[in-house]
N, C-alpha and C positions, 0 to 999 in steps of 0.2 A: 513562104512566099507572101508578099504583102499585097493587100487589096488596093483597088483604085482609090478607096476612101481612107487609106491609112494615114495616120498623123505623121507629120514630118518634123524632125528635130535637127537643128544645126548645132554641131559640137565645135567649140573653139578652144583649143589648148595648144601651147607650143611644144608639148610633150606628146609625140606620136603614139607612144605605147599606151598612154592614158586614153587617147582617142580610140585606138584599136580595141581596148578592153570595153569601153563604154559602148562603142558601135556594136560589138559582138552581142552584148547583153540586150541592147535595145532591139536589134534586128531579130533576135530570137522571139521577141514578143510581137513581131509584126509591125514595128515602127520603122518608118523610112528615116535614113540618116544621111546627112551631108556634113562635111567637115572642113575646117580651116585651121591653119596653124599660126595665123597672125591676124591682127585687127583689120587691116585693109582688105585682106582676102575675105574675111568674115562679112564685111559690109557689102562687098560685091555679090557674094553668094546669097546674102539675105534678100537683096533686091531682086535677084533672078529666081530664087527658089521659093520665096515667101513661106518660111517655116512657121509651124504652129508654136514652137518653143525654141528659144536659143539658150544653150548652156555655155556660159562664158567663164573661162579662167580669169580671175581678177588680176593676177600678176603675170603679165606677158611683156617681153621686150618691145620697144617701140610704142605702139598704141595699146594701152592696157584695157582691161575689161570695162572699167568705169567709163573710159573715153568712148569705147565702142557702144556701150549702152546709151550714152548721151547722144551719139550720132543716130542710133536707131530710133530714139524717141523724137528726133527732129525730122525723120524721113517719112514723107507721106505714104500711107499704106502699111507702115511698119510700127507706127507709134503706139499701137496697143498690143503688139506681139508679146507673149509671155517671155520674160528674161529671168534666168536663174544663174547665180554666180557659183563657180567652184572656187573654194578658197581654203588654204591651210592656215590662214591667219584668224586669230580669235579676238583681236583688238576691236573695241567698240567703234573706233573711228573708221575702220575699214568697212564694217557693215553699214554704218551711217552713210558713208560716201556712196555706197552702192544703192541704198534705198533712195537717197536724194537724187541720184541719176535716173531713177525710175525702175530699178530692179524689183522683181516680185518676190524673190526668195533666195535662200542660200543652201548649198550642199557642201558639207565639209570634206576636205581631204584628210587622210587617205580615204578614197571612195570605196564603200562596200557595195559591190554590184547589185545585190538584192535590194538593199535599202535605196540605192540610186534609182533603180527601175521602178520600184513602188512609188517613190516620190514623183518621178516623171509622169507615171500613169495617172496619179492623183491630180497633178497639175493640168494635164491634158484634158481631163474630164471637165475642168473649169474654164477651158478656153472659150473665147467668144463665139466660136463656131458651133458650140453645143446648143441644145435646144433650151431656149429661155422663153418663158411665157411673156407675152407682150403686156407691158404694164407701164404706167406713167405715175411718178411720184412728184408732187408739187408741194412746196412749203417754203415760206419766208423768202420768196423771190427766186427760188431755185426750182428748175424743172428737170427731172431725170427720166430719160427714156431707157428702160431696162433692156429693151430689145435691140435698139440701135446703139446702145452703149454711149450715149451722149448726155452731157450736162449743159443746161442753158441757164445763164444768169444775165438778165437784161437782154441785150442784143447779141451777146457773145456766146458762142457754142464751144464748149471745152471738150477735149479728148483726154481723159484722165488715164494714167497707168492703171492696170487691173486692180491692184490692191487698194489704191486710193478710191477707185470707183466703188468697190465692194464695201469699203469702210463707210463712205458717204451714204450709200444705199441703206446700210444697216442703221445708221444714225437717223436718217430721214424717214425710215419706216415707221418710227414712233416719235415724232417731234415732242420734245420736253422730257422724254424718258431718259434717265441716267443709265447708260450702258457701262457695266463694270468691266474692268480690264480683262478678266478671265472670260467674260461673255464675248467680248470683242475678239479675243484670240481664237476662241472656239468657232465663231461664225465666219471670220475672215481668213484665218490661217489654218484652222483645223487642229484638233487636239493631237494629231499624229505628227505635226510639223513643229520643230523647235525653232523659235525665233528669240532674238535678244530682248532684254527688258525695255530698251528704248525704242523698239520698232514702232509701237503705236504712236509714241510721241513724235517721231520723225514724220510719220504719215499725216498726223493731225496738223503739224506745222506746215507741211506742203499744201494740204487742203486749205488751210486758212489763208495762205498766200494767194490762192487762186480764187476763192469764193468770198473772202472777207473774214476778218478776225471775229466779227460780232455774231457770226452764224453758228459757230461751234463753241459751246461753253465747257469749262473745266470744273468739275466738282472735286475738290481736293480730297485725296485719300479714297476716292470712289471710282471716278471714271469720266466719261464725256457724254454730252448730250447735244442734239441739234435744237437750237433755240426756236421755239414755235413762233 
């Protein structure tokens, strides 16, 4: 039986047997599950159910997972929802397209139920509904509110996808410090989560587009830093 405070996951896949398998394993752990078999249905459910996490199959007929992700990121109230892609594809361009749309992570098919549940639980612990100490970070014209999950630059208030926000918060925590790639992976994605080699680069590029190229520096062969 799930509690009133149970986390809610929206599963989106055009293969109903996959939904049934994942639903069974999540509900065993007390996680509420709603499901959809296509993109349009997923968007309607997301607006009514307000899930903590959306698990999206990246390859679906009609509206694919990347298109659904783009729509979710443009929908008020859903723009910071955690989004994870299910994919059997290993090509870099598939992962990059997902990250550019605002996805937070990937889970590879064929799905191993225990690994899937562990990853979902780890991600849910990092949702914005969790307890976060109130804190403000300010540097180089950027103001981050870690409790309200907002970034302010000038008069503009930005709502960043979760991983972009966490990456920026890490860099801004010590302006001028060079964060090595392994350190960034460990802090933002966790050592237990595998991500592609270009993941950091994609997120850095997206951040630069939003806050300006001059605020994040690249140290070749080392990593990245927030310019003091």
